N, C-alpha and C positions, 0 to 999 in steps of 0.2 A: 768837630763835631758835626760842620756843615758838610762837610765832604763824606763821610758815614753816613748820615742821612740820605745825602745824593745817589751814596752807592746803594742802603737798599731800598731806595724806591727805584733805583734801573733794574736792582736785581729783580725783584718782585714783577715790573715792568716785563723785564724778558722772559720771567718765568709764568705770567700771565698767555705772553705771545706764544710761548712754546706750549704751553696745556692746549690753549687752540688751536694749533698745528698739529696735534696728536689725535688721533680716535681709532678705538678698537672696530671689531668687527666679531658678530659672534658666530657659531655655528648653525644659527638656523635661522641667518638674515644676510640680503646681499645689502652692499653700500653702493651708490651710486653718491661720484663727486662732480660738483656742481663748479664751474666758474664765470660768476657773472651771469647765471643764468641757463650756462650752457651745458649740457652732459658732457664733461670730460672724458670720463671713464669709472668705469664699474668692478667694485673688487667683491669678491667671492671667497676668495681667503678670509678662513679666519685669522684674527690675531692683532698686532700693531700697527698703525699705520700711520703716514704723515700728508698733510696739504698747507698749503698757503691758508693765513690765518682768514676770519672774517673780514670783509666783504670778498675777498678775492676769490676764496673759494668755501662751500659749505656741502656739508651730506646728506643723503636723504637714505633712511635706511627701508628696505623692504625684507616681507616675509619669506626664506625659503620653505617651510615647511608646506608639508601635504594640507591643503586646504579641501573643505568640502562645501557644498550647491546642494544643499536641502530646499527642494523646492516647498512652501506652505501648505498647495494645496495639490488636489489630480489636476489631472491636463486630460479635456476630452476631446478622444481621438478614434478615428473610422477604422473598423478592419474592412479586409476586400470582401468579405459578406453585407457590408453598409450595416454593423451594428456598432453602434458607442460603445466604447471603454471608458473608464476613469482610471488613468495609469499616473499610479506616485512614484515619483523616479529620485536618484539623488545621485553627483558628480564628486567624486575625487579627483581634483587638479592642483596644478603646480606651478608658479612662475618658473616657464624653463628660456625665457629671454627677457632679461630685464630690463636692457632700453629698449626693446619695442613692447614691451610691456607701460612702459613709462611714459612714452609716444601714444598709445591707443588709449590709454587710462588715466593719464598725470597722475598712475600709483595708487587711484582710488580703487580697493578690492571694491567697495559696492554696484560701484558704476562695471568692472568685468563681470560683478555677478549677473547682474543683471542683462547685459550681455551674453552672456553663457547661458542664460536659464531661456532669451529669446532665440539662440539659434538651437538648442536643446529641443525645443517645443517644434522646430522646424523637421530636424534629422528624424524624432519620435512618429511626427505624422508618415515622412518617407517610410521609415522603416516598419509601420504599423498597416500602412494602408494594401499592403501587397501581401500581407499576411491573414489567415481565417484566427479565430480566436482560439481556436485549440491549438493554432502555432505558437500565437501569442504568449497563452498558459501553461504549454507542456511542451510538444514535440521540438520546438525551434526558439523557447526561452531565451536560453544563452547564446546560440548562434544570432536571434536578433539583438539583444545586447551589443555582442561583440561590434555587429555593424553600427548602433548607433556610434558607439565608443569611435569608430574611425571615420564615420560622418565627420562628427564633432570637434576630431582631430585636425581634419583637413582645415576645417572653417575655422580655426584659430590658431592653426600656424603662425600666420602672419599679424596676429597681438600679442607671440611672447606667452600663450599660455601651453602647457601640454598636459593632456587626457590621462588620468591614472587609471580610472573607471567608472563604468557608469552602470547602475544596478535599477531593477525594477522591484521598487519593496512591496506594491500594491497595486493587480490588474481586478478591478470591480466592474460589473454591469451597471449603466446608468439606472437610477429606481425607476423609472418609468418600463423599462425592459426586463429589470427582476425576477417581478412575479409573472412573466411569461415562461419565462427561462426556469424559474423552479418549478412552474406549474412543469413543463414538458420534462422536466428531472424527475420528478414526484409519476408523472404515468409514466415514463421509459422502469423507471425501476420496477413501478407496477407491474407493465409489462414480462420484465426478466421474472419477475417474481412468482407472474402466474404462469410461465413456462417452464420454470426451474418445478414447481408446484405439480404441474400435466407430467413433466417427466419422469420426478419421483411415484407419480399415482400410477403411471404406466408402467415404471419399473416394479414397483411395489405388486401390481398383477399379474408382471411376469413371473416375480419369485413366488407369489400363492400358488399360480399353477404349476407352475415347477414340481413344488412343493407338493401339492395335490396331486400329480403325476405318479411322484417317486411315492409317494404314499399308497397309491392304488398296485404301483408295483411292487412294493415291502408286504404286502396284505396276498395280493394272489402269490407271491412265492413264499409264502409263509402260510397260506392253504395248503398250497399244491405241496408243501412239505409236509405238513399236518397229514394231509391225507394219503401219503404213499407212505407214511411211518405206521398209521393206522392200519392201512392194508397190509403192510407189512407183518405188523401186530396181529389181526384177525386171521393171516395165512399161516403165523406160527401159532396161533392157539386151535388154527383147526389139525395143523397136522400133528398136535400134540395128543388133540382129544382124538385124533385117527389112530393113532397110535395105543393111545390110551385104551380104547372102544375095542382095536385090535387085538388087544390081548385077552379080551375077557367079553364076546361078544352080548352074552347073557348078562351080564353084570350092566353093559350100557344100556339096554334097553330096560333094564330094572329099574338106575339113577333116572334113566328121561323120564320114565314114566312116574317115579316119585317127582320131580320136577315139576311136570303137565299138574300133578296133582295139587301140588305146594300153590301153581300158580293160577289154580283152580276153584281151589277152596280156602283162598286167602281171607276172604270176608262170609261172616257168618249169615249173612243175608243174602247171599249168592244161591242162585237158586238155577239149576240145571237140567233140562227134561232131553235124556239121555236115554238111549234103547239099555237095558242090564245087559241083553247078550251082544253089544259093541266089545270092541279087543279095548276099547279106552280101558274097561274094567277086569282086562285079563290079571292081574298081579292081584284085585283087590280078591277077586274068586278063588285066586289060586291061593291066597294068605287065608282065608274064609274055610278052603279044604283041607288044607293042614291043619289048622285049629281045629275041626272035629276029626280027623284024625287021631 
């Protein structure tokens, strides 16, 4: 019985020691094996691994995943135009060399983030100081971020950090110059609007002048065509009259006399002082003479 108990105790001790000699590494972490406080090797392959039991060897884990440095506030940076900008950035980074990272920060992510934030401010100043506001906010924004990323990578390569990306979340003017900037923007927009209105007014005047000119031309051509048609009609009427009157001249003279009488005596109140022997009354006299016969 005592032998069985000793066997069980021995087996439990062996299992306990064996459990302390086994450790697992996940896909999202590095395993750093230390022997009496000295870093022996780094394991980055996921799976089950073996080591000596503590205190001979122990394991410290580091995060292999993509990490984010998101600054709590915007940094004040000056452009080449001596204008102050408030730039808010974030950095995507990971542990590239666990051994260098451990030596530099003793595995502290907080210490690494503080160091990274300080270096970020330095390279941000370098990239922004040589560019204008327009370049930082528009034309060279992507180029500036690439340059910041390269400069930052060059400064952290000796501490085991890999920079994946650097982005500017927000670029604003400082409060003391924002109002003047907005005033200049408003004035510029008003100037552009006034210029466009002037162009529109000039274009409208040109259109009205062209329309008036076309109207005068159309009316002149219409009047010309109307007079031509009227002249042709008068000529045709005169020809028809001439043919009709030429067929019977006496009837023509009689018809014209009747037209003259009708026009002259159209109103009862009309009074004419004419010599009775004048040719105007030729056909009236003739009618009386024929009636007397």
